[in-house]
Short mmCIF file of the C-alpha atoms (twelve columns), coordinates in Angstrom:
data_MODEL
# 
_entry.id   MODEL 
# 
loop_
_atom_site.group_PDB 
_atom_site.id 
_atom_site.type_symbol 
_atom_site.label_atom_id 
_atom_site.label_alt_id 
_atom_site.label_comp_id 
_atom_site.label_asym_id 
_atom_site.label_seq_id 
_atom_site.Cartn_x 
_atom_site.Cartn_y 
_atom_site.Cartn_z 
_atom_site.pdbx_PDB_model_num 
ATOM 1   C CA . MET A 1   3.702   -28.909 69.614 1 
ATOM 2   C CA . ASP A 2   6.762   -28.430 71.729 1 
ATOM 3   C CA . VAL A 3   9.950   -30.366 70.944 1 
ATOM 4   C CA . ASP A 4   11.971  -31.238 74.048 1 
ATOM 5   C CA . GLY A 5   9.837   -33.448 76.263 1 
ATOM 6   C CA . VAL A 6   7.112   -33.851 73.616 1 
ATOM 7   C CA . LEU A 7   8.741   -34.965 70.355 1 
ATOM 8   C CA . THR A 8   11.727  -36.164 72.413 1 
ATOM 9   C CA . ASP A 9   12.018  -37.686 75.855 1 
ATOM 10  C CA . GLY A 10  13.538  -34.431 77.054 1 
ATOM 11  C CA . ARG A 11  17.062  -35.746 77.348 1 
ATOM 12  C CA . MET A 12  19.889  -33.987 75.532 1 
ATOM 13  C CA . VAL A 13  23.088  -35.752 74.608 1 
ATOM 14  C CA . LEU A 14  26.215  -33.655 74.165 1 
ATOM 15  C CA . SER A 15  29.215  -34.966 72.259 1 
ATOM 16  C CA . GLU A 16  32.792  -34.216 73.290 1 
ATOM 17  C CA . ARG A 17  32.787  -31.469 70.645 1 
ATOM 18  C CA . GLY A 18  29.670  -29.929 72.168 1 
ATOM 19  C CA . ASP A 19  27.267  -31.163 69.476 1 
ATOM 20  C CA . GLU A 20  23.744  -31.661 70.805 1 
ATOM 21  C CA . LEU A 21  21.869  -34.819 69.840 1 
ATOM 22  C CA . LYS A 22  18.199  -35.703 70.310 1 
ATOM 23  C CA . ARG A 23  16.140  -38.843 69.699 1 
ATOM 24  C CA . PHE A 24  12.769  -38.669 67.955 1 
ATOM 25  C CA . ASN A 25  10.053  -41.304 67.700 1 
ATOM 26  C CA . THR A 26  9.236   -42.265 64.100 1 
ATOM 27  C CA . ARG A 27  5.597   -42.923 65.029 1 
ATOM 28  C CA . ASP A 28  5.275   -39.244 65.841 1 
ATOM 29  C CA . GLY A 29  6.664   -38.542 62.373 1 
ATOM 30  C CA . VAL A 30  3.955   -40.688 60.805 1 
ATOM 31  C CA . ALA A 31  1.405   -38.892 62.980 1 
ATOM 32  C CA . VAL A 32  2.451   -35.556 61.489 1 
ATOM 33  C CA . ALA A 33  2.070   -37.064 58.008 1 
ATOM 34  C CA . LEU A 34  -1.416  -38.304 58.944 1 
ATOM 35  C CA . ALA A 35  -2.315  -34.871 60.302 1 
ATOM 36  C CA . ARG A 36  -1.179  -33.225 57.065 1 
ATOM 37  C CA . ARG A 37  -3.158  -35.777 55.023 1 
ATOM 38  C CA . ALA A 38  -6.247  -34.895 57.072 1 
ATOM 39  C CA . GLY A 39  -5.764  -31.202 56.271 1 
ATOM 40  C CA . PHE A 40  -4.412  -30.081 59.634 1 
ATOM 41  C CA . ARG A 41  -1.907  -27.246 59.854 1 
ATOM 42  C CA . THR A 42  1.057   -28.201 62.026 1 
ATOM 43  C CA . ALA A 43  3.688   -26.237 63.894 1 
ATOM 44  C CA . ILE A 44  6.594   -26.738 66.227 1 
ATOM 45  C CA . VAL A 45  6.937   -24.116 68.950 1 
ATOM 46  C CA . THR A 46  10.123  -24.429 70.984 1 
ATOM 47  C CA . GLY A 47  12.086  -22.286 73.347 1 
ATOM 48  C CA . GLU A 48  15.256  -23.807 71.926 1 
ATOM 49  C CA . THR A 49  17.233  -22.125 69.178 1 
ATOM 50  C CA . THR A 50  19.154  -25.154 67.938 1 
ATOM 51  C CA . THR A 51  18.877  -26.221 64.333 1 
ATOM 52  C CA . ILE A 52  17.765  -29.709 65.384 1 
ATOM 53  C CA . ALA A 53  14.128  -28.661 65.840 1 
ATOM 54  C CA . LYS A 54  14.148  -26.821 62.522 1 
ATOM 55  C CA . ALA A 55  15.639  -29.825 60.736 1 
ATOM 56  C CA . ARG A 56  13.094  -32.197 62.291 1 
ATOM 57  C CA . GLY A 57  10.245  -29.879 61.377 1 
ATOM 58  C CA . GLU A 58  11.447  -29.626 57.795 1 
ATOM 59  C CA . LYS A 59  11.837  -33.393 57.538 1 
ATOM 60  C CA . LEU A 60  8.288   -33.889 58.829 1 
ATOM 61  C CA . GLY A 61  6.878   -31.173 56.598 1 
ATOM 62  C CA . VAL A 62  5.369   -29.113 59.404 1 
ATOM 63  C CA . ASP A 63  3.902   -25.818 58.241 1 
ATOM 64  C CA . LYS A 64  5.868   -23.645 60.652 1 
ATOM 65  C CA . VAL A 65  8.798   -23.993 63.050 1 
ATOM 66  C CA . VAL A 66  9.044   -21.293 65.705 1 
ATOM 67  C CA . LEU A 67  12.448  -21.285 67.417 1 
ATOM 68  C CA . GLY A 68  13.375  -19.317 70.529 1 
ATOM 69  C CA . ALA A 69  9.746   -19.015 71.651 1 
ATOM 70  C CA . ARG A 70  10.165  -18.005 75.274 1 
ATOM 71  C CA . ARG A 71  6.581   -16.649 75.244 1 
ATOM 72  C CA . LYS A 72  4.694   -19.580 73.781 1 
ATOM 73  C CA . GLY A 73  1.279   -18.027 74.315 1 
ATOM 74  C CA . ASP A 74  2.263   -15.174 72.008 1 
ATOM 75  C CA . ALA A 75  3.657   -17.677 69.495 1 
ATOM 76  C CA . VAL A 76  0.401   -19.660 69.513 1 
ATOM 77  C CA . ASP A 77  -1.622  -16.455 69.079 1 
ATOM 78  C CA . ALA A 78  0.516   -15.534 66.062 1 
ATOM 79  C CA . LEU A 79  0.117   -19.015 64.556 1 
ATOM 80  C CA . LEU A 80  -3.656  -18.920 64.993 1 
ATOM 81  C CA . ALA A 81  -3.745  -15.577 63.180 1 
ATOM 82  C CA . GLU A 82  -1.392  -16.792 60.426 1 
ATOM 83  C CA . PHE A 83  -3.374  -19.994 59.888 1 
ATOM 84  C CA . GLY A 84  -6.732  -18.212 60.156 1 
ATOM 85  C CA . LEU A 85  -7.928  -20.387 63.037 1 
ATOM 86  C CA . GLY A 86  -9.865  -19.705 66.186 1 
ATOM 87  C CA . PRO A 87  -8.563  -21.137 69.454 1 
ATOM 88  C CA . GLU A 88  -11.345 -23.757 69.471 1 
ATOM 89  C CA . ALA A 89  -9.865  -25.295 66.302 1 
ATOM 90  C CA . ALA A 90  -6.368  -25.668 67.755 1 
ATOM 91  C CA . VAL A 91  -4.480  -28.257 69.786 1 
ATOM 92  C CA . PHE A 92  -1.238  -27.633 71.650 1 
ATOM 93  C CA . VAL A 93  0.885   -30.397 73.174 1 
ATOM 94  C CA . GLY A 94  3.350   -29.547 75.925 1 
ATOM 95  C CA . ASP A 95  5.256   -30.920 78.861 1 
ATOM 96  C CA . ASP A 96  6.809   -28.153 80.946 1 
ATOM 97  C CA . LEU A 97  6.188   -24.746 82.462 1 
ATOM 98  C CA . LEU A 98  7.027   -22.671 79.350 1 
ATOM 99  C CA . ASP A 99  4.203   -24.518 77.560 1 
ATOM 100 C CA . ILE A 100 1.431   -23.383 79.916 1 
ATOM 101 C CA . PRO A 101 0.687   -20.078 78.122 1 
ATOM 102 C CA . GLY A 102 0.417   -21.968 74.806 1 
ATOM 103 C CA . LEU A 103 -1.867  -24.554 76.367 1 
ATOM 104 C CA . GLU A 104 -4.090  -21.791 77.741 1 
ATOM 105 C CA . ARG A 105 -4.682  -20.401 74.213 1 
ATOM 106 C CA . VAL A 106 -6.184  -23.467 72.515 1 
ATOM 107 C CA . GLY A 107 -9.368  -25.501 72.449 1 
ATOM 108 C CA . LEU A 108 -7.596  -28.764 73.254 1 
ATOM 109 C CA . ALA A 109 -4.655  -28.486 75.634 1 
ATOM 110 C CA . VAL A 110 -2.690  -31.725 75.862 1 
ATOM 111 C CA . ALA A 111 0.021   -32.718 78.319 1 
ATOM 112 C CA . VAL A 112 2.232   -35.734 77.716 1 
ATOM 113 C CA . ALA A 113 2.153   -38.476 80.351 1 
ATOM 114 C CA . ASP A 114 5.399   -37.391 81.990 1 
ATOM 115 C CA . ALA A 115 4.625   -33.651 81.940 1 
ATOM 116 C CA . ALA A 116 5.123   -31.459 84.982 1 
ATOM 117 C CA . PRO A 117 2.152   -31.544 87.368 1 
ATOM 118 C CA . GLU A 118 1.457   -27.857 86.717 1 
ATOM 119 C CA . VAL A 119 1.128   -28.591 83.003 1 
ATOM 120 C CA . LYS A 120 -1.187  -31.535 83.602 1 
ATOM 121 C CA . SER A 121 -3.371  -29.313 85.781 1 
ATOM 122 C CA . VAL A 122 -4.173  -26.965 82.855 1 
ATOM 123 C CA . ALA A 123 -4.515  -29.729 80.244 1 
ATOM 124 C CA . HIS A 124 -7.833  -31.031 78.941 1 
ATOM 125 C CA . MET A 125 -6.148  -34.338 78.105 1 
ATOM 126 C CA . VAL A 126 -3.080  -36.211 79.331 1 
ATOM 127 C CA . THR A 127 -1.625  -38.800 76.974 1 
ATOM 128 C CA . ARG A 128 -0.809  -42.335 78.030 1 
ATOM 129 C CA . ALA A 129 2.478   -42.065 76.137 1 
ATOM 130 C CA . PRO A 130 5.377   -40.056 77.536 1 
ATOM 131 C CA . GLY A 131 7.207   -37.400 75.567 1 
ATOM 132 C CA . GLY A 132 9.290   -39.001 72.837 1 
ATOM 133 C CA . GLY A 133 7.237   -42.172 73.186 1 
ATOM 134 C CA . GLY A 134 4.529   -41.617 70.600 1 
ATOM 135 C CA . ALA A 135 2.499   -38.938 72.400 1 
ATOM 136 C CA . ILE A 136 1.938   -36.941 69.200 1 
ATOM 137 C CA . ARG A 137 0.734   -40.106 67.462 1 
ATOM 138 C CA . GLU A 138 -1.724  -40.636 70.292 1 
ATOM 139 C CA . VAL A 139 -3.044  -37.068 70.022 1 
ATOM 140 C CA . VAL A 140 -3.428  -37.170 66.236 1 
ATOM 141 C CA . GLU A 141 -5.244  -40.504 66.437 1 
ATOM 142 C CA . PHE A 142 -7.506  -39.159 69.198 1 
ATOM 143 C CA . VAL A 143 -8.492  -36.096 67.155 1 
ATOM 144 C CA . LEU A 144 -8.981  -38.024 63.907 1 
ATOM 145 C CA . ARG A 145 -11.104 -40.665 65.644 1 
ATOM 146 C CA . ALA A 146 -13.194 -37.942 67.295 1 
ATOM 147 C CA . GLN A 147 -13.767 -36.416 63.856 1 
ATOM 148 C CA . GLY A 148 -14.615 -39.814 62.348 1 
ATOM 149 C CA . ALA A 149 -11.666 -39.486 59.970 1 
ATOM 150 C CA . TRP A 150 -9.177  -42.034 61.332 1 
ATOM 151 C CA . ARG A 151 -9.986  -44.968 59.026 1 
ATOM 152 C CA . ALA A 152 -10.112 -42.891 55.851 1 
ATOM 153 C CA . THR A 153 -6.905  -41.040 56.723 1 
ATOM 154 C CA . VAL A 154 -4.982  -44.216 57.552 1 
ATOM 155 C CA . SER A 155 -6.354  -46.019 54.498 1 
ATOM 156 C CA . GLY A 156 -5.274  -43.149 52.245 1 
ATOM 157 C CA . TYR A 157 -1.823  -43.069 53.843 1 
ATOM 158 C CA . VAL A 158 -1.330  -46.812 53.436 1 
ATOM 159 C CA . ARG A 159 -2.527  -46.705 49.802 1 
ATOM 160 C CA . GLU A 160 -0.163  -43.791 49.116 1 
ATOM 161 C CA . HIS A 161 2.659   -46.059 50.218 1 
ATOM 162 C CA . GLY A 162 1.659   -49.011 48.060 1 
ATOM 163 C CA . GLY A 163 -0.708  -50.974 50.272 1 
ATOM 164 C CA . LEU A 164 -4.356  -51.947 50.261 1 
ATOM 165 C CA . PRO A 165 -4.952  -52.937 53.894 1 
ATOM 166 C CA . ALA A 166 -7.976  -55.211 54.177 1 
ATOM 167 C CA . ARG A 167 -8.786  -54.037 57.686 1 
ATOM 168 C CA . TRP A 168 -9.023  -50.400 56.539 1 
ATOM 169 C CA . ARG A 169 -11.240 -50.909 53.445 1 
# 
């Protein structure tokens, strides 16, 4: 997944000292945890070189954070090789022009709702949620439901955190 415009709403806030700040949606964080629980390998692929993406990736426990990826297709190819996956087993979520080569390399190319029209035109799926608004959660739920693994994954996650949800038994 990309960061700016996918995990965030694409806006960047700069402090008077020049510090860059970004807002992330916690539901996307839970989605990454659900993906990990389901056995998915996860990665962040961003053209940015700031430490914010690396810190967010580490906090979420993603398998790999690729910073400074100006050629995202090459980055996706390298991740597929590293993870031992074929393109048909991979999903990439993007929002802007730099994401198109990454989207072209995977079996399920996803654009967030507010993606550039050119990105939407190469996507197999466009989320209802905008970037930074739970789009990753939507994608993870879509894939897990398609695999018939949503209920078991959510039930396991809730149990892991002390609950026994009646509607997920």
